[in-house]
N, C-alpha and C positions, 0 to 999 in steps of 0.2 A: 542628507542628499550629497553624493560625492561632488566635490568641486570640479571634477573632470567633466561633468555634464555641461557646465556653463561655457566651456571653451571647446567643446567637441566639434561644433559646427561653425562654419564661417558665416559672419553676419553680412557679407558683401551683397548677396542677392536681395536681402531685406532692404539695405540702404538704396540699392538701385531702384527697387519698386517704390519706395517712399519718395525718392527723387522724381520719378515719373508722376507720382500723385500730386506733387507740389505744382507741377505745370498747370494742372486743372484749376487750382485755386486762384490763378491769375488770368483765367479765361472766363468771359461772361457765360453764365449758365443758362440764360434765356435770351434767345434771339427774338428781335421784334417781330410780332405776328405769328410766332410759333406757339401753338396751343398744346397743352398736355394731352397725352394719348387717352383715348376713350376706353371704356371697359368692354365694349362689344366688338365682335369681329364678324365680317362677312367675307365670303369667298367669291372670286371671279373665275370664270373659265378662261384662263389665260395660257394658251398652249405654248407660246413663245417663252413666257416667264418660266414655265415648268421645265423647259429645256435648259435654262440657266446659262445661256450663251452671251447674255448682255451684261457687261461689267458696269457696276454703279455702286454708289455709296449705300450702305445699309440704312434704310429709313423705317420709321414706324408708320405702317399703313393699316389702319383699322378696317380697310375694305378688301384686303387680300390676304391669302395664306401662302407662305413660302417656306423655305428651309429654316429661316430664322423664325422662331416661335414667340419670342418676347413681345409682350403687349398685344398678342393676337386674341387673348382670352379664350383660346381653343385648346382642347385636349388632343388634337390631331394636327400634324404639320401638313402644309400643302405639298411639299416635296421633301425628299431625303436623298443623300448621297450613298446610303447603304445599298448594297447589292450592285454597286457600280462606282464610277468615279465622278459622276456629275449628277446634279439634281434631277430626280424623276419622281413621278407620283408613286405612292405605295402600291397602287393597283397595277402598275407596270412591272413590278418585281415578282418573279415567279418563285418566291420563297416567303416565309413568314417573317414579318418585321413589326416590331413594336417600338414606338417612340414616346417617351415621357417628356412632355413639353415643359417649358418654363412656367406656364400657368399652373400646371398640376404640381410641379415641384414646390411652388409657393403656397398653393392651397393646402397641401398636406404637410408642409414644412419638412420636406425631404432634403436633408442637407448632407448626407453621406451615402456611400455606396451600399452599405447594408440596408438602409431604409429604402433606397430606390429599387434595389434588386428584389426586396421583399414584395414590392408592388408590381414587378414585371411579370407578365403572363408566362406561366410555365416554369418559373425559376424557384428553386429551393436553395437554402443556405446551409452550409456545414462548416464547422470550425474544428481545427486540430492544430495543436502546437501554436496557438495564437495567430494562425493564418486562416482568414476566411476564404472559403471556396464556394463557388456558385455552380449549380447543376441545372441543366436543361435537357429534357428528353432522356435523362439517365446519364448524361455525360457532363464532365466538368467543363466550364467555360474558361479557356486558358488564353484567349486572344483579345486584343483591344486595339482600337484605332482612334486617332485624333484628327478631326477635320477630314475624315475619309482618306487619310494618308496610308503609309505603309503599315503593315500589321506588326504590332509589338506583343511581347509577352506580358501577361497580366501580373505586373510586379507589385510590391508593397506600395509603391508610389501611386499606382492605379487604384488599389483596393482602399486606400485611405484618402482619395481625392475629396476635397471639399467642393460641393456642387455649386457654390455661389458664383464660381467663375465660368460656369457652363450655361449655354442656352437650352440644351436638351441632352438627353441620354437615350441612345437607341440600342436595340438588340436585334440582330439577325439570327434566327434560330436555324440550326443545321449547319452543314459544312459550307464554307466559302473558299474552297481551295483555289479558285481562280485568282483571288487576290491574297493568297498566302495564309489564310485561316482554314487549314485543311482538317480540323477536328470537328466532330458533329455537335458539340455543345453550343457552338455559335460564336459570334464575335460582337463585342460591345463597341459602340462608337460614341465618342464625346464631341460635341460641337461647342466651341468656345463662344462666349459672349463677344459680339463684334462692337466696335465703336459705332455710334449712331450719327447720322447727319444733322440731327437737331439736338440741342442741349437737353439733358435729362439728369436728374438726381434722384436716387432712391435710398431711403434709410429704413432700417429694420432693427428693432430690438425685441428680445423675447426673454421670458423667465418661465421656468417650468419646474416640475416635480424634482425633488432631490437637488435643489440648488443648481439648476441648469440654466446658465445665462449665456446669451449670444447677442452680438451686435454686428450689423453689416452696413457698409457704406459703399455706394455704387454711383459713380459720376461719369458721364460721357458727353461728347459733343465735339464740334469743330475746334481745332487748335490754331488754324491760320491758313495762309495760302489760298484764300477765297474758298475755304471749305474743303480743299483737296487733301488736307491733313486732318485726320480725326483721331481721337484718343479715348481711352477708357481706363478707369482704375476701379478695382474692387478690393476692399479690405474687410477682413473678418477677424474678430476676437471672440473666443469661446472659452468659457470656464464652467465645467460641469462635473458633478458627481453622479452617481447612479444608485440603483436600489441595492447594490451589493456593498459589503463593507470595504472601506479603504479606497475604493476606486475613484480616481480623480484625474481628469484630463483637461489639458489646456491646449488650445489651438490658435495659431496665428497664420493667416493667409494674406498674401499680397499678390495681386494680379494686375498687370498693366499690359495693354495692347494698343496697337496703332494700325490705322489704315491710311494708305497714301496713294492717291491717284497719280502715279508716275507720269502717265499720259492718258489720253482718252481711251486707250486700248490696254493699259497695264494697271493692275490693281495689286498693291503690295500690302500684305497683312502680316504683322510680326509682333512679338511681345515676349514676356517672361512671366513665370509664376513661381512663387516661393512659399512653401508651406512647411510649418514645423508643428509637430505634435509632441507634447511632453505628457507621458502617462505615468502616474504614481499609484502605488497600490494596485499594480496591474491585475486586472481580473483574470483569475485562474479557472480553467474548466474543472469540472467535477468528475470523479470516478464513479464506479458502481460496485455492488457486490460481485464477487468472482463469477457467480452464476448468471449475472446480467440483471438481477433485480435492483430496484431503486434504493438508494441510501436513505431517502426521506429527509434530507437536510433542508433547513429553511432556505427560502429563496435568496436571502441576504448573505448566505454563506460565501465567503471568498477565502479559499485555502492558500493564502499568500500572506505577505507582511506589508505594513504601510510604507516601508522604505523601498520595496521593489519598484524598479523603474524601467521604462522603455522609451527611448527618444527616436523619433522618425522625422527625417528632414528630406524634403524633395524640392529640387530646383529644376525648372524646365525652361528652355529657350526654344522658340518656334518661329518659323517664317514660311509664308506661302505667297507665291507669285502666280497670278492669273494673267496670261497674255492672250488677248484677243488677236487671232490671226486674220480672220475675215468675218463675214456675217454668220458663217456656219461652223467655224473651227476655232479652237483655242488650245493653248498649251498650259499645263499646270505643273509647278514645282512645289513640293511640300517637304520641308525639312524640320526635324524635331530632335532635340538633344535633352536627355533627362539624366540627372544625377540624384541618386537615392542613397541615403545613409541611414542605417538602422543599428542601434546599439542598445543593449539591455543588460541589466543585472537583476534577476528575479529569483525568488525561491517559491516553490510550489509543493504542495502535499498531494501526492499521486499514488498510483498503483491500485490494483484490484483489492477489495476488502473481503476477508473471510466472513461468510454469512453467519458462522457459528460463534467465532471468538471476537470478531470485530477488528482483528489485527490485519496488518498488511500495508498500512499507509506509511509512506517514506517521504521525508523532506529532501528535495533536490534543489541544488543551486545551478541555474543555467545563466551563462554569460556569453554574449556574442557581440561582435562588431563587424558589420558588413557594409561594403560600399559597392554599388552597382551603377554602371553608366550604360546608357543605351542611346544609340544614334540611328535614326531611320530616315530614309530618303525615298521619295516617290516622284517620278517624272512621267508625265503622260501627255498624250495629244488626243483630244476627243472632239467629235463633231459629227456632222451628217452630210450625206450626199444624195443626189437624185439619180435613180436608175430605173428604167422601164416605168416611168411616171409615178414612182413611189419613193418616199424618203427612207433612208436607211442610216443607222447610227454605227459608228466605229470608234473604238477606244484602243489605243496601243500604248503600252508603257513598260517601265522597268522600275523595280524597287530594290532596296538594299537595306540591311540592318546589321549593326555590330553591337553586341552586348558583352560587356566585361563585368565580371563579378570577382571581388576579392575580399577575403576576411577569414575569420576563424571563430570558433566557439568551443565550449566544453561544458560537460555536465559533471557535477560533483555530488555524490550521495552524502547527506548530512547525518540523519538519524531517523529511526522509526518513531512513529507517533500515531495517535488516534485521530481519525477524522471527526470524531464526535466531540472530543474535548482537546483540541490541539494546543501545544505549547509553542508559541511563535519563536522562530530562530532570531538571534540577534543579527545586527548588520554584518554582512559578509563583504569584505573589501573587493572593490572592482579591480580586476587585473589590469596591469599597465599595457599589456600587449598579448596577442594570441599568435599561435603558429598559423600563419596565413596560407591559404590555398587560393588558387585563382582559376577562373574558367573564362574562356572567350568563345563566343559563337558568332560566326559570320555567315550571312545569307545574301544571295543575289538571285533575283528571278525576273523574268519578263512575262508579260501577259498580253493577250489580245481578246477583245470581245466584239462581236459583230451582231447587230440586231437587224434582221432582214424583215421587210414587210412585203411579202409577195402579193397580198391583197390588202385592202384598207383595214380590215378588222383583225388581221392575223400578224403576230410578231413571232419570228423564230430567232432564238438567241443561241449562238454557238461561240465557243471560246476555249481557250486553253492557257495553261501556265507552264512555263518551262523553267525548271530550277537550274540556274547556271552554276551556282556554288552554294554549298552548305557544309561547313566543317566546324568541328568542336575540338578545343584543346584544353587539357587539364594540366596544371602545374602544381606540384606539391610544395610543402612548407619550406623545403630546403632548396627550392628552385628547380628540382628535377621534373622533367616532363613525364607525367603519369600515363597519359594516353593522348593520341591525336587521331580523330576519326574524320574522314572526308567521304561524304555521301556521293553516290553516282548521280549524274544528271537525271531528272525525272520530268515526265510530262503528265500534267493533270488536266483532263478535259472537262468541259462543262456544257450542258445542253439545257435549254429552256424553251417553253412555248407559252404564249399568252394569246387567247382568243376573246375578242370583245363581242359578247352576245348582244349587248346594247351599248350605248355611249357611256353607261355607268356601271355595267356588270361584266365581269371578265372571268373566264376559266383559265387555269394555268397548270403547268406541270414542269418539273425540273429534275435533272439528274446531275448530281455533283459527286465527284470522287473525293474520298477521304485519304489523306496522306499526312504522316507525321514521322519525323526522324526519331529513332530510338538509340541514338549514338551514346547516350548516357548509360544504357543497360548492356552489360557485357555477358558473353556466354562463358560457361565453364570449360575447363577446370579453373579454380582460383589461381592467381588473382584476376584472371580474365584478360583476354587480349583482343577478341573479335567482338564487335558490336552486333546487336540484333539487326535484322533487316527492318526497314521502315514498316510502320503500321499502315495498313491499307483498308479500304472498304468503299461502300457506296451509300449515298443519301438520296432517297427518292421522296418526292413530295408532289401531291396534286391538290388542287383546291379551287375555291371561288372567292372573288373579292367584289365588293359592291361599294360604290360611292353614292351617297345620298345627300340631300339637303344642300345641293350646289357645292359638294366637296367638303362640307363641314362635318360629315359623319361617314365613317368607314367601317364596314363589316366584313368579316372573313371567316372561312371555314377551310381547314387544311387536314389532309391525311398524310402521314409520314411513315416511312420505313427506313431504318438505318441498320446496316450490317457493317461490323468492324472486325477485322481479322488480323491475326499476327501480333496482338498486344503482348508485351512482355509479362511473364509470370515467373514466380520463384521456381527454380529448377529443383525438383525433389531429389535428384541424384547427388546433390552436394549439401552438406550441413550448413545451417545458417551461421553467418559470422557477422554479428552486429557491430563489431569493432573495425571492420574492414574499411580501408580508405577508398577503394574503387567499388563500383556498383556491380557486384558479381554475387550470385550467378543466376541467369535468367534464360528462359526459353520462350520463343515467340509462338505460344500455343493458344492464345485467347481467341474466342469466337463469340461475339456478342451481337444480340439482335434486340432492337428497340423499335416499337411501333405504337401508333396511337393516333389521336386527332386533337385538334385545337379549334376553339370558337372564340372570336374576338369581336368587340364592338367598341369603337372609340369616337367621341365627338359629341356634337350637339343633337340630341334626340328630339328636343322640343325647344322653343324659344327660352333661353336662359338656363336650360338644363344640360350640363356637361356630364358625360358618363364614360368611364373606362371599365370594361368588363372582359374577363378572360377565363375560359375553362379549358383544362387540359386533362386528357386521359392518356395514361402511359402504361404499356405492358412491356417489360424487358426480360430477356432470358440470357443465361450463360449457356451456350450450346455445348460447352465442354464440361458442364457440371450438372448434367441431368435436367437441363432446362430450368434450373433455379434462377431467381432474379439476381442479376449481377449488381444492380443498384437498388438495394433494399431501402436506401434512404429516400428514394424517389417515390412519393405516394402515387397510387393509381389515379386518384381524383384530386385535382387542385383547382380551386375556384377563387378568383379575385375580382372584387368590385369596388369602385369608388365613384360617387356621383356628387355633384355640387349644383345647387339651384339658386339662381339669383331672381328674386321675386320681381315680377313685371310692374306691379303697382307700387310696391314698397321697394324701389330699386336699390336702396342703400343696404338692404339686408340680403344675405345669402346663407344658406344652410347646406352642409354636406354630410354624407354618411357613407360607410363602406364596411367591407368584411373580407377577411382572408381565411379560407377554410380548406382543410385538406383531410383526406382519409388517413387511416393508420399507416405507419411505416415501421420498419424493423431494422435492426442491426445484427450482424453476425460476423464472426471472425475469430482471430486468435490473438492472444497476448502472451508475451514472454515473461516468465517468472522473474522476480527481482534477482539480479546478480547473474542471470544466465546469459551467455553470449552465443550459445549454439544448442542444437538439440530440441528437446521437447518444448511445446507451448500449450497454453490452455485455451480451449474452445469456449466461446460464449455466444449467446443469442438472446435478444429481448425485443419486445414489441412496444411501440409508443402509440397510444390511441389517437384517433383523429380529433381535431379540435377546430373551433371557429373563433376568430378574434374580430370584434366589432370596433369601429372608430367613428368619430363624428367631429363636425366643425360648425361653428357659428361665427359669422363675420358681419361687421357693420361699418359702413363708410361714414365717418364722423363729419367729413366735408369732402370737397372735391380732391383733396390731397391725402388725407389721413384715414387709415382703416385699422380698426381694432378687431382681433380675431382670437378665438379660443378653440384649440384643438384638444381632443381627448382620444386616447388610444387604449385598447383592451378594456372597453367600457365595463364589462362584467367581471373584470379582475380574474380571468382564467389563469389557473396555475398549469403550466405546461413547459416542456423542454423545446426551446427554439432550435436546438441542434443536439443530436445524439451521435456518439461515436463508439468508443470502446469501453471496456470495463475499467481501464486504468486512468482515462482522461477523456476530454473532448465533449463532455455533456454540459449544456448551458441552459439554465432556466430562462424562459422568455420574460420580457419586462412586464411587471404588474401594471395595473391601471395607472395612467399618468395624464397630466394636463400640461398644456403649454399656452401661455398668453403672449400674444405678440402685437406690437404696434408698428405699422409700416406707413411710410410716406413716399409720395412720388410728386416731383415738381418738374 
């Protein structure tokens, strides 16, 4: 292992987090008269709480459901900030929203993004060049928010987030252009764990298949000032191998956050998170035969070397201030700064394989060193007013983001080899430096949302976003400016309607505009000077939502239709130039249509029985390619179910079971022959059959504090590809049958 890895990243954030953690060790963990939280949750019909206008310390309340889901024992939140800037019931949002709560994260032992997105309704996963992508309704999910703040790009720091620091993970499907997420795949929202008003300590240790070990430490409570200052620390150590050869990952997470009641009307929430992942024997994706047929390699095959490594470090600072203005209005400021560093030195055996001779595999060495910083800021005022004897809601705000990326990489072809009996390359020295290029993207926008209630049971939502600034600048390795693109100001409208048929049943419809800059795609002739016009489109959705069991159960049905126009495609008038520095040449000729429906049910269907179920049907077409599917990776049918039952008489015992099933999907495309930089390419197509994966859980409360649980995944040991891509790379076997034994304690 290169010595360079040990000093590549600064340890300062780690020391800061550990210093914060030390403060808790000198604070009493149990206040007199405070009882540990109970396992059951009940909901109250609390309209004022749902509006979220009262500022107070976060408390554990087993009798109500709110935006904080910890200790609620529920699979559905009471409120969410998705689809807006303040807490609202899911039934009030005229779009499809799924929230995976803290209870479900713990029941299924979902600790990373891949796992949680695999359980999210309507989402499929795809991997290429070691970057996971998530697809909803046929479109990639590219946007993320933290605490409902300004929209960020889904960076490596987001894809690798450890979920121990979060209370819940949500997904709004479809475009959310009003708040800067103008692409139809949707937007992910992370809610941090908040410091609690009463002392609490949580411990968890687990051991699983292939030497998978993990430990979590979570402590929170008041720190002083008569409870006005509260803190929380979460630490994670993980050391795991996998079912593929050489693959070994180590993770270290430190998260510290604080809440401070500045005044009775001001609540300050701030903290930092530091996470480092060290990956050795980095798992490489597999290729296929040139005609698309399967190589038939063992599931444990990893076409890389034990010394290949990838280090990822992410440091985040965040602060949020909620200022109560009066009984009906408040102002919110939300600031987040993330620093992400990603360095690697790997070798991988790739390329399409000749189905007759078995030749074609080539060892490549890829090295890169990238640093990305992103700062986001959201300022808004939200509240309600009375007009014509009805209450109406108004939100006005402005958000801004600045993302800077700098780094370099290179590929080096080593030698040809056989994928069936490879000869592993020796250690390839890590470069001291790379020719760095840099990119900076600056965005500023304003938004307004008005919810009008002309009659008691009807809500009309109208809003719009005005892009004040959006520009992109590229700088080459020698410091020269390669290009600078400034978008024209844009207005993106939004319309929605919610009609309450009964106090628990609502019809809804929404119309959202799709908008995305394509400043990175240049028109011909080479090297390109003019950027493509922005991608545009429309997102329509109608549906019905129902609250049952006093808000503890939510069901929904949605029909959607998405049209996306002007997406950049390779210009056939100019030959491909794979070695070009700029992104040329493209034409805005895409026209894509995606439509279908979704059914969801989340919450407590019977006493002690929690269920999360989602079914998605999707039909998508490329209207510029004879109505062929543009997202062949998206199955027509996708079904996900998880349930957990706590026995009423034998209350210490709970059993869970679930399934993820999808119909067949296919991949088609082209691949460039080895050594070619322009001209011809090889076409390929292949079909992956549908499959169903079953999982189960058994847990037993040893006493009032300790719980022992066993989770099993892929119970019937199905052999399948969790993601498929091209003939040269991007194909990954799904995990075989696995077990995870965990012991958790709460005090």
